[in-house]
N, C-alpha and C positions, 0 to 999 in steps of 0.2 A: 394508705398501705399499712396493714397491721403487722407488727413484729411478732415472731413466734414467742410463745411463753418460755421463760428461762427454765422452768421445771421440765417442760417437755424436751427441750434440747439436752438438758443434763441426763434425762432418762434415756434418750436415744444413744447418746455417747457411751453411757454406762453399759447399755446392752451390747453395743458393738465391741467395746473393750473386753467385756466378759466372754463374748463369743470368740474373739481372736485368742484370748488367753486359754480358753478351753481347747481350741484347735491346736495351739502351740504345745500345750501339755500332752495332747493326744499324739501329736507328731514328733514329740521330743525324742523318743527312741529311734524313730526313722531318721531324724536329723543327725543324731549322734552316729548312727550307722553310715549315713551318707558322708558325713565328715570323715569317718574312718576309711571309707572306700576311696575318697579323694586322696587322702594321705597315702593309702596303700598303693594306689596307681602312681602317685608321684615317686615313691620309693622304687616301685617296679621300673618306672621310666629311667631312673638314675642307674639302676643295676643293669638293665638291658642296654642302656646307652654306652656304658663302659665296655660290655661284651661286644656289642655291635661295632663300636668304634675301633676296637682292636682288629676285628674281622675286616672292616672296610679299609683300614690302613694297609692290611696285607693284600687286599684285592685290588685297590686303586693306588697308583703311585702318587696321584694328586691328593695332598692333605686337605685342600679346599673341598674337593668332591666328597672325600670321606667324612669331613666334618659336617657338610651340608646334609648328607643322607642320614648321619647319626642324629642330627638335630631334628630332622623331619620325623624320624621314627619315635624319638622321645616326645615330640609335640603331639603326635597321633595318640600315643598311649595316655598322655595327660588329658587331652581333650575327651578321649573315650571315657576315662574315669570320671570327669566332670559331668558328662552327659548321663552316665549310669547313676551317679549320685543324685542328680536332679530328678531323674525318672523315679528313683527309689522313694523320694519324698512326695511323689504325686505331681510333679511339675513337667509332665510329658509335653504339654502344650508349649511350655517355655523352651523345651529342647527343639521342637519343630520350628519355632520362631527364630531361635538362635541360628539354626542351620540355614534357614531361608535368608536371614540377615547377613550371615557370613558369605553366602553366595553372591548376594547383591553387592556387598562391600568389596569383595574380591574382584568382581567384574568392573566396578567403578575404578578401583585402584589400577587394574590392568590397563584401562584406557587412559587414565591420567598419567601414568608413568610408563607409557609404551616403550619409549627409548631405553629406559633403565631396565625394563623387563626383557627387552631384546638382548641387551648386553649381558644380562644375567643368564639367560638361556644359552647364549653363545659361549659364555664362560663354562657352563656345565658341559656343553657338548665338547669343547676343546679339552676340558679336564679328562673326559673319557677317551677322546681320540689321541690326546697327548702329542700334538704336532711339534712342540718344542718344550724345553725345560729351562730352569733358571741357569744362567751362565752361557746359554747358546747364543751364537751370533745369527741374527735373523734380519731380513729385509722385507718390508711390507709397506705399501702406500707411501713410498718416499722416505721411510725411516729405516736407518741401517745402524745396528749397534748390538750391544750385549743385553740380554734379558736380565733384569735385576729383581723383579718381583711379579708374581702372577696371583691375581685374585679373581673373584667371580664376576666382576664388573669391568675391569680394565687390566692392562698389562703395562708395566713400567720398563722402558728400554733406555739405556744410557748410550748415546751416540758416541762416535769416535771423536767428535768435536767437544765433548764434555757436557752436553746438555742432557737432561732427563726428560724423555718424551712419555706422556701418558696416552696410550692408545686404547680406545674402546674395543672391547672384545668382538663386537659385531663387525668391525673393520677387518680384524685379523681372520674372522670366520668367513667373511664374504669374499675378500680379495685374494689374489695370488700371494702366497707367503713363501719366501725362500729361507731355508734353514741351512746355513753354511757349516754347522757343526754336526749335522746328522751323520754324514758319511765319514768325517774325520780327515778328509783330504780335499785339496783344491788345486786347480790348474792355474798357472800364471802364464800370460802371454806378453812377450816383449818384442815389439816391432823394431826393425833396423833396416837401413838401406845401404847398398854397396854400389860402386860405380859400374857402368856398363862395360868397362874394360876388364873387370875382374871376373874370376871363375866362380859361378854360383855354387857349384858342387863342392869346391874347396872351402868356401866360406861356411857352408852348412856343416861340413865335416869338422872343421876346427872348433866351431862354436859348440856343436853337440858334444865333442870329446871333453871340452873344458867344463861344460855344465854337468856332465855325468860324474865328474870328480868331486862335486860339491856334496858335503855331508847332508845338507838339508833337502836334497833332491831325492824323492822316492820314485818308484816305478821307472828306474833308469832306462829300461828298454823302450819306454814310450817317450823319452826325451828326444825331440826332433826339431829340425828347422825346415820350413817349407817356403818356397817362393810364392809370394802372395800376388804379385802383379808388377806391371811396369809403371814407374813413377815418372815425373817430369825430369828429374835429374838422377834417378837411381833405380835399381831393381830392388823392390821391397821384399824383405824376408820377414818371417814370423817365427819366433822361438817359442816352443811349448815345453813346459816341464811341470811336474807335480810336487806339491809339498804337503806336509801334515798341517791341518788347519782345524781349529786353532792349535798353535804350537809355538815352539821356541827354536829359532828366531821367528819374529813376527813377519807378517805379510810385507810391510813396507821395507823392513831391513832386507828381506830376501830379494825383493824386486830391485832395490838399490844395488845390491851386490851383483845381481844378474846383469844389469846395465853396465856396471863398471867392468865386469868380466868380459862381456861381448866387445866393448871398446878396446880393451887391452889385447885380447886375442887377435882381433882384426889388425891392429897396429903391428903386433909381432909378426904377422904373416904378410905384411905389406899389402893389405887389402884396404882400399880407401872407402871411408864414409863421406860421400861428397857433399859440398855445399850446394845450394840451389844454383843451377847453371842455365843461362839463356844463350842459345845459338841462333845467329841471324843467317838464314839460308835463303839465298837469292836464286837458287837453281831448282826451285820446286816446279811442278808441272805448270806450264803456261807462262813461265818467267825465265830470266837469264841469270847467270851467276855474277858475282860482284866483279871479278876480273874483266869479264867481257863488257860490263857496264862502264867501268872506268876507262877501258881502252877506247870504247866507242865515244865516250864524252871527250877524251883527249883528241881523237881524230877530228871530231866536229869542231872543236875550238881552233885547231891548227888550220883547217880548211877555211874557216871564216877569216883568219888572220891573213891568209894568202889572197883572198878575194878583195880585201880592203887594206892594202899596204900603207895607205896614208893615215889610217886610224891609229890613235895612241894605243900602245901595247904595254904601257907601264902598269904594273900591279900596284896595289895599295901601299906596299912597303917602299917601292921606288918613289912613288908620289910623296910619300912622307919624307924620304931623304931629301928630295928636291926642295921641299918646303923648308926644311931646316937650313939648307944652304942659302 
């Protein structure tokens, strides 16, 4: 194998370097202009970003959505400036290659991070729909608490047990979500049972009057007590009333006071809240009552004693006394 002559290699490299240098000198004005174009588009993106950011914050309540759209617009302006600058120096083929490569990379990233992309899209959709805000009390997918933070991928909810739950936005977007703060009020139900001997209408009247006097009760005309059904030991009633929610006093304090008030009012009006009661009824259909059963048993025992007068008739207590003697 023959090695190339060193002089020939040197000559080839020199020719190439001279050719590249000549091309660079020829394109130097275009390179400078392209550089200035890129800088100009960067400054334009910054100025437009400030103006668009203010407009987006006025249009959308969600700062995350406003920031996202502003960043997208700024990125589009910067990328457009880079592509124009590359095309200005004669690198149009490079621009086409970059666009094709960006599409392929974006597709690959979309498949690789499908779950993250789904959460991101759900966050954008919820930012536009605005089903809840920071500070609202929500319940979704078994999580119940106050919303502490909202971002484009997940939502942070502090439960009433003191835990911080991180919920992916796709779960909030797909499942049923209850916002307890949206309307600003909430109904509380308090069940109570009274004895069958007491008057249902009177119990409902005294409970309703007592609850309508409470300051925390709103929609006082809708405060009512309804008979819910027949229980094993009581007639079951259900108290309904409305409160501001979230508000002061809180839900647990209000429900506690309602239970105490119902008990006190029923006691003052001599209406019994019964304990569980079991009644033995021997006079149901197809049977006999207890008195008849005892009388029949006594007669049967007496007749047997008359038929066998010689048989011992001492009971256990008498036998015991005889044994002691």
